[in-house]
C-alpha positions as CSV (number, residue, x, y, z in Angstrom):
1,M,-22.7,-0.1,18.2
2,K,-22.2,-3.5,15.9
3,V,-18.2,-3.9,14.4
4,A,-18.1,-6.8,12.3
5,V,-15.3,-8.3,10.3
6,I,-16.1,-10.4,7.0
7,K,-14.1,-12.9,5.5
8,E,-12.3,-11.8,2.6
9,A,-13.4,-12.6,-1.0
10,A,-10.5,-11.5,-3.3
11,P,-8.4,-14.0,-5.4
12,G,-5.3,-14.7,-3.3
13,E,-6.2,-12.9,0.2
14,R,-5.6,-14.5,2.9
15,R,-5.6,-11.6,5.3
16,V,-8.4,-10.3,7.7
17,A,-9.1,-7.2,9.0
18,L,-9.1,-8.6,12.9
19,V,-7.6,-10.2,15.1
20,P,-8.7,-11.7,18.4
21,D,-6.2,-9.2,20.6
22,A,-8.1,-6.4,18.7
23,V,-11.9,-7.7,19.6
24,L,-10.6,-7.4,23.2
25,K,-9.9,-3.7,22.9
26,L,-13.0,-2.9,20.8
27,R,-14.9,-4.5,23.2
28,A,-13.4,-3.1,26.1
29,A,-14.4,0.6,24.0
30,G,-17.9,-0.6,24.6
31,L,-18.3,-2.2,21.0
32,E,-19.9,-5.3,19.8
33,V,-18.0,-7.3,17.6
34,L,-19.2,-9.7,15.0
35,V,-17.3,-12.2,12.6
36,E,-18.1,-14.1,9.7
37,S,-17.2,-17.5,10.1
38,G,-14.1,-18.3,8.7
39,A,-13.3,-14.8,8.1
40,G,-9.5,-15.8,10.2
41,D,-9.1,-18.9,8.4
42,G,-6.3,-17.5,5.7
43,A,-4.1,-16.4,8.6
44,W,-4.9,-19.5,10.7
45,I,-7.1,-18.2,13.1
46,A,-9.7,-20.5,14.2
47,D,-13.5,-19.1,14.9
48,G,-13.0,-20.1,18.6
49,A,-10.1,-17.8,19.5
50,Y,-12.5,-15.3,18.5
51,A,-15.3,-16.4,20.3
52,E,-12.9,-16.6,23.4
53,A,-12.1,-12.7,22.8
54,G,-15.4,-12.0,23.4
55,A,-16.6,-12.1,19.7
56,S,-20.1,-13.3,17.8
57,I,-19.5,-15.8,14.9
58,V,-22.5,-15.2,12.8
59,S,-23.1,-15.9,9.0
60,A,-22.4,-13.6,6.0
61,A,-26.2,-12.7,5.7
62,E,-26.5,-12.2,9.4
63,L,-23.4,-10.3,9.2
64,G,-24.6,-7.8,6.6
65,A,-28.1,-7.5,8.1
66,A,-26.6,-6.9,11.9
67,A,-23.7,-4.7,11.5
68,D,-23.6,-1.2,12.3
69,V,-19.6,-1.0,10.7
70,I,-17.9,-3.0,8.3
71,L,-14.4,-4.0,9.0
72,M,-12.5,-5.2,5.4
73,V,-8.7,-5.6,4.3
74,G,-9.5,-4.5,0.6
75,R,-12.9,-3.6,-1.1
76,P,-16.1,-5.0,-1.4
77,D,-16.8,-6.5,-4.7
78,E,-20.4,-6.0,-6.4
79,Q,-22.1,-8.8,-4.8
80,A,-20.9,-7.3,-1.5
81,I,-22.3,-4.1,-2.2
82,S,-25.3,-5.2,-3.1
83,R,-25.7,-6.6,0.0
84,L,-25.0,-3.1,1.9
85,R,-27.7,-0.8,3.9
86,P,-28.0,2.9,3.9
87,G,-26.2,4.4,6.9
88,Q,-23.6,1.4,7.3
89,A,-19.8,2.2,7.5
90,V,-17.2,0.4,5.5
91,F,-13.4,0.6,6.7
92,G,-10.7,-1.0,4.1
93,M,-8.2,-0.2,1.5
94,L,-10.6,0.5,-0.9
95,A,-8.0,2.3,-3.6
96,P,-10.4,4.6,-4.8
97,L,-7.7,6.4,-6.4
98,S,-6.7,3.6,-8.6
99,D,-10.5,3.0,-9.2
100,P,-12.6,6.1,-8.7
101,S,-16.1,4.4,-9.8
102,I,-15.7,2.6,-6.4
103,A,-16.4,5.7,-4.1
104,A,-19.4,6.2,-6.6
105,R,-20.9,2.9,-6.2
106,L,-20.2,3.4,-2.6
107,A,-22.0,6.4,-2.4
108,A,-25.1,5.0,-4.4
109,A,-25.2,2.4,-1.7
110,G,-25.9,5.1,0.9
111,V,-23.0,3.7,3.0
112,T,-20.2,6.1,4.5
113,A,-17.0,4.3,3.1
114,I,-13.6,5.1,5.3
115,S,-10.2,4.0,3.0
116,L,-6.9,3.7,4.9
117,D,-4.5,3.8,2.2
118,L,-5.4,7.2,2.2
119,I,-4.3,8.2,5.7
120,P,-2.8,11.2,6.1
121,R,0.8,10.0,6.8
122,T,2.1,13.5,7.2
123,L,-0.1,13.2,10.5
124,S,2.0,12.2,14.0
125,R,-1.1,11.1,15.3
126,A,-2.1,8.8,12.0
127,Q,1.1,6.6,12.5
128,A,-0.4,3.7,14.2
129,M,-3.3,3.9,11.5
130,D,-0.7,3.5,8.8
131,A,-2.1,0.5,7.4
132,L,0.3,1.0,3.9
133,S,3.1,1.5,6.0
134,S,2.5,-1.5,8.1
135,Q,1.8,-3.4,4.8
136,A,4.8,-2.3,3.0
137,N,7.1,-3.1,5.9
138,I,6.0,-6.8,5.2
139,A,6.3,-6.2,1.3
140,G,10.0,-5.7,1.5
141,Y,11.3,-8.2,3.6
142,K,9.3,-10.8,1.9
143,A,10.9,-9.1,-1.7
144,A,14.2,-9.8,0.0
145,V,13.5,-13.0,1.2
146,L,11.7,-14.1,-2.3
147,A,14.9,-12.9,-4.2
148,A,17.5,-14.9,-2.1
149,A,15.3,-18.1,-2.5
150,T,14.8,-17.6,-6.0
151,F,18.7,-16.2,-6.6
152,G,20.4,-19.6,-7.8
153,R,23.5,-18.3,-6.0
154,F,24.3,-17.3,-2.3
155,F,23.3,-14.2,-0.6
156,P,26.3,-14.0,1.8
157,L,30.1,-14.3,1.7
158,L,30.7,-18.5,2.4
159,I,34.2,-19.6,2.8
160,T,34.5,-23.3,2.6
161,A,36.7,-26.5,1.4
162,A,34.8,-26.4,-1.2
163,G,35.5,-22.8,-2.4
164,T,34.7,-19.4,-1.6
165,A,31.6,-17.7,-3.0
166,R,31.0,-14.4,-3.2
167,P,28.3,-12.4,-1.6
168,A,25.4,-11.1,-4.3
169,R,25.1,-8.0,-5.3
170,V,21.8,-6.5,-5.0
171,L,19.9,-2.9,-6.0
172,V,17.2,-1.9,-4.3
173,L,15.5,1.1,-6.7
174,G,13.1,3.3,-3.9
175,T,14.0,3.5,-0.3
176,G,10.8,4.6,0.5
177,V,9.2,2.1,3.5
178,A,9.4,-1.4,1.5
179,G,12.5,-0.3,-0.2
180,L,14.9,0.3,3.4
181,Q,12.8,-2.8,4.6
182,A,14.6,-4.5,1.5
183,I,17.6,-3.5,1.8
184,G,17.8,-4.4,5.4
185,T,16.8,-7.8,5.1
186,A,19.1,-8.5,1.9
187,R,21.9,-7.4,4.3
188,R,21.2,-9.3,7.1
189,L,21.0,-12.4,4.8
190,G,24.4,-11.1,4.3
191,A,24.3,-9.1,0.3
192,L,26.3,-6.1,-0.2
193,V,23.2,-3.7,-1.0
194,T,23.0,-0.7,-2.9
195,A,19.8,1.5,-3.4
196,Y,19.0,4.6,-5.1
197,D,16.1,6.8,-4.7
198,V,15.5,10.5,-6.5
199,R,15.8,12.0,-3.0
200,P,19.0,12.6,-1.9
201,E,18.0,13.2,2.1
202,T,17.3,9.4,2.0
203,K,20.6,8.9,1.8
204,A,21.2,8.7,5.5
205,E,18.6,6.2,6.3
206,V,20.2,4.0,3.2
207,E,23.9,4.3,4.6
208,S,22.2,3.4,8.3
209,L,21.3,0.1,7.1
210,G,24.8,-0.8,5.9
211,A,24.3,-0.4,2.0
212,T,25.4,1.9,-0.4
213,F,23.5,4.8,-1.7
214,L,23.9,5.3,-5.4
215,E,23.8,9.1,-6.6
216,L,22.8,9.2,-10.1
217,T,25.0,12.6,-12.1
218,A,21.7,12.6,-14.8
219,V,19.2,14.0,-12.3
220,G,19.2,15.5,-9.8
221,P,16.9,16.1,-6.3
222,A,12.9,15.1,-6.9
223,A,11.7,16.0,-3.4
224,G,8.4,16.5,-3.5
225,E,5.8,17.7,-0.8
226,G,5.8,15.8,3.0
227,G,9.1,14.2,2.2
228,Y,7.6,12.2,-0.5
229,A,9.3,12.3,-4.5
230,R,7.3,14.4,-7.0
231,A,6.8,13.2,-10.0
232,L,9.7,13.0,-12.6
233,T,9.6,15.1,-16.4
234,R,9.8,13.1,-19.0
235,D,13.7,13.9,-20.1
236,E,14.3,13.3,-16.3
237,R,12.2,9.7,-16.8
238,Q,14.5,9.1,-19.9
239,A,17.9,10.3,-18.0
240,Q,17.3,8.4,-15.0
241,Q,16.7,5.2,-17.1
242,D,19.4,5.6,-19.2
243,E,22.4,5.8,-16.5
244,L,20.1,3.2,-14.3
245,A,20.7,0.7,-16.6
246,G,24.6,0.4,-16.5
247,H,24.3,0.2,-12.4
248,I,21.8,-2.8,-13.0
249,A,23.9,-4.6,-15.1
250,R,26.6,-4.7,-12.7
251,H,24.2,-6.3,-10.2
252,D,22.8,-10.1,-9.8
253,V,19.5,-8.7,-7.7
254,V,17.1,-5.7,-8.2
255,I,14.6,-5.3,-6.3
256,T,11.6,-1.9,-7.3
257,T,9.5,-0.4,-5.1
258,A,7.9,2.6,-6.8
259,Q,4.0,2.5,-6.6
260,V,1.7,5.5,-7.8
261,P,-1.7,5.0,-6.5
262,G,-4.0,5.1,-9.2
263,R,-1.5,5.5,-12.4
264,R,1.0,3.5,-13.6
265,P,4.3,3.3,-11.8
266,P,6.8,4.7,-13.4
267,L,8.8,2.4,-15.7
268,L,12.5,1.8,-13.9
269,V,14.4,-1.3,-15.7
270,T,13.8,-1.1,-19.5
271,A,13.7,-4.2,-22.0
272,D,17.9,-3.1,-22.3
273,A,18.7,-2.7,-19.1
274,L,17.4,-6.7,-18.7
275,K,19.5,-7.4,-21.8
276,S,22.4,-6.3,-19.9
277,M,22.0,-8.4,-16.7
278,A,24.1,-11.9,-16.4
279,A,22.0,-14.9,-16.9
280,G,20.5,-16.1,-13.8
281,S,19.8,-12.7,-12.4
282,V,16.5,-11.9,-10.4
283,V,14.5,-9.1,-11.0
284,V,11.7,-8.5,-8.5
285,D,9.1,-5.9,-9.6
286,M,7.1,-4.7,-6.0
287,G,5.3,-2.0,-8.5
288,A,4.0,-4.7,-11.2
289,S,-0.2,-4.0,-11.4
290,E,-2.5,-4.2,-14.3
291,L,-1.6,-0.6,-14.9
292,G,2.1,-1.5,-15.8
293,G,4.9,-1.8,-13.4
294,N,8.6,-0.6,-12.4
295,V,10.1,-3.6,-15.1
296,E,9.1,-3.4,-18.7
297,G,7.3,-7.0,-19.2
298,S,6.2,-7.8,-15.5
299,R,3.1,-9.0,-14.8
300,P,1.1,-9.1,-12.0
301,G,1.1,-12.0,-9.9
302,E,3.4,-13.8,-12.2
303,T,7.2,-15.1,-12.8
304,V,8.9,-14.5,-16.4
305,I,12.1,-15.7,-17.7
306,T,13.4,-14.0,-20.5
307,E,15.3,-14.8,-23.4
308,N,18.6,-14.1,-21.9
309,G,17.5,-15.7,-18.2
310,I,16.8,-13.1,-16.0
311,T,13.6,-14.0,-14.1
312,V,11.3,-11.4,-13.6
313,I,9.0,-11.7,-10.8
314,G,5.2,-9.5,-11.4
315,A,5.1,-9.5,-6.8
316,S,1.8,-8.2,-6.5
317,G,0.1,-9.1,-3.1
318,L,3.6,-9.7,-0.7
319,P,1.7,-9.0,2.5
320,S,-1.4,-11.6,1.8
321,T,1.7,-14.2,1.6
322,M,2.6,-13.6,4.9
323,P,-1.3,-13.8,6.6
324,A,-0.5,-13.8,10.2
325,A,2.3,-11.0,10.4
326,A,0.5,-8.6,8.0
327,S,-3.2,-9.3,9.6
328,A,-2.0,-9.0,13.4
329,M,-0.2,-5.2,11.9
330,Y,-3.4,-4.2,9.5
331,S,-5.6,-5.2,12.8
332,R,-3.5,-2.5,14.8
333,N,-4.1,0.1,11.8
334,I,-7.5,-0.3,11.8
335,S,-8.9,-0.9,15.1
336,A,-7.0,2.7,15.7
337,L,-8.4,4.3,13.2
338,L,-11.8,3.1,14.5
339,L,-11.4,4.2,18.1
340,S,-10.2,7.4,17.1
341,M,-13.6,7.7,15.4
342,V,-16.2,6.5,17.8
343,K,-17.5,9.1,20.4
344,D,-20.3,7.7,22.9
345,G,-20.0,4.3,21.5
346,A,-21.0,5.7,17.7
347,L,-18.9,6.2,14.4
348,A,-18.5,10.4,14.9
349,I,-17.2,11.4,11.8
350,D,-16.1,16.0,11.8
351,L,-14.7,16.6,8.1
352,S,-13.2,19.7,9.4
353,D,-10.4,17.4,11.4
354,D,-7.8,16.7,9.1
355,L,-7.9,13.2,9.6
356,H,-11.3,12.1,9.1
357,A,-11.2,14.3,5.8
358,G,-8.0,12.1,4.7
359,V,-9.9,8.9,4.9
360,V,-13.9,9.3,4.2
361,V,-14.3,8.9,0.6
362,T,-18.0,8.5,0.7
363,R,-20.8,9.9,3.2
364,E,-24.7,10.4,2.9
365,G,-24.5,9.6,-0.6
366,R,-21.9,11.9,-1.6
367,V,-18.2,11.7,-2.2
368,V,-17.0,14.0,-0.3
369,H,-13.2,13.2,-1.0
370,P,-11.4,16.4,-2.0
371,A,-9.5,13.8,-4.4
372,L,-12.1,12.3,-5.9
373,A,-14.6,13.7,-8.6
374,D,-17.6,12.1,-8.5
375,P,-19.5,13.4,-11.9
376,A,-23.2,12.2,-10.8
377,Q,-23.5,14.3,-7.4
378,P,-24.3,18.2,-6.8
379,E,-21.3,19.9,-7.2
380,P,-21.0,21.7,-3.5
381,A,-20.8,25.1,-5.7
382,Q,-24.5,24.8,-6.5
383,A,-25.3,26.1,-3.5
384,E,-24.8,29.4,-5.1
385,P,-27.7,29.5,-7.9
386,A,-27.6,33.2,-8.2
387,Q,-24.2,33.0,-9.7
388,P,-24.8,33.5,-13.8
389,E,-21.6,32.1,-15.0
390,P,-21.6,28.7,-16.6
391,A,-18.2,28.4,-16.1
392,Q,-17.9,28.5,-12.0
393,P,-18.8,24.9,-11.4
394,E,-15.4,23.3,-13.6
395,P,-13.6,25.1,-10.6
396,A,-15.2,23.5,-8.0
397,Q,-14.4,20.4,-10.0
398,A,-11.4,18.0,-7.8
399,E,-8.6,18.7,-10.5
400,P,-6.5,15.8,-11.3
401,A,-3.0,17.7,-9.7
402,Q,-5.2,17.6,-6.6
403,A,-5.0,14.0,-5.5
404,E,-1.2,14.4,-5.1
405,P,-1.2,16.7,-2.1
406,A,-4.2,15.1,-1.0
407,Q,-2.9,11.5,-1.0
408,A,0.9,12.4,-0.5
409,E,1.4,8.9,-1.2
410,P,3.6,7.1,-2.7
411,A,3.4,3.9,-2.1
412,Q,0.8,2.1,0.4
413,A,2.4,1.7,-0.4
414,E,5.0,1.3,-2.6
415,P,3.6,3.9,-2.0
416,A,4.9,7.3,-3.2
417,Q,4.5,9.9,-6.0
418,A,7.2,8.3,-8.1
419,E,9.0,6.9,-5.2
420,P,7.5,5.0,-2.2
421,A,7.6,7.3,0.7
422,G,10.6,7.2,2.9
423,G,11.2,7.9,6.9
424,T,12.6,6.2,9.5
425,A,9.6,6.8,11.4
426,H,7.0,4.9,8.8
427,V,9.5,1.9,9.3
428,D,9.2,2.3,13.1
429,G,5.8,3.0,13.5
430,A,5.0,0.3,11.1
431,A,6.7,-2.2,12.7
432,D,5.8,-1.6,16.5
């Protein structure tokens, strides 16, 4: 079986799906590896490093024609999809919950699409494959470093002949993988850190990192399935925003980490809360996306300074700003998943396996993931044509609520159903 690594085409994407160390592992498993020329340039990996590991360096056209499996970080654009041929398999963070049309287009192309951002994170055997956690670790680290670099004063306490500088007060909203890494990094930089999450059971993790856990009185526990947070009601969200505003005003730096796949991230920092902050404060919105963000007025990939002097950073794509580390981690994730699905030198998909069912989006021209509905394809329920009731096809459609238990995700990143997923096991597994 020929496994190919493409050069990422998304703007600003510097990661590569496979590093030379992983090439050695795939070749040891009997797989042939093809690498598109220049695929590793953004992560400072030369073609020669891949060749030394035993990969063949090929052009994009040669790669598409020869590959059985294509590995990528993001998802294929329209041009790349047009080059795919039926029977090929595509591995990547395809984000089908954010854009279900990508699943329909890949199904129409006849390819098997496997999305790493759908990894069932409650399966212990999937931890080594959990790309959302590995990339969230990097994003949380970089968010804290970015905040420290932007803040106009010191993070640590400094006592000098010229005077004493008090430590910065940092508030992290969301204590999933990214949040915990942001907490740990800010603490190592010397800041006084406070953290909040709707799941009170994360308090011990926060305190183990030397931070203070903020408990709101207006919102009760909101733990959901699999250790993740449930979505708050409208009244709960309003009460949360109102009480958080007072705490936000007392901090120099705020880092928000809440993401919900396919939906608008929860609003945690309102315009009024920003107005209450002192001039020179910094807010890093890791939830910033085209759908919105955790901070009112934030824009993905942009830095905005408010009228009262607050710097709001729409921190999307942080892992790509650390391409060498991010590529190394992602490479371990994607190679572990691929090797777990290979038998006798070929891709062997078994949808009765919880792991396979969780990540396979399309197969044999159909959308097969339970969290996605493809109106263009025949319903599985049509196998019962003798049933006369016209209402029966509707229950067969995946209801919107089904997306949450199937994805149990953050919050890839970050990854939560209102708040990013937490758990020391995710942090440790991603950092290995």
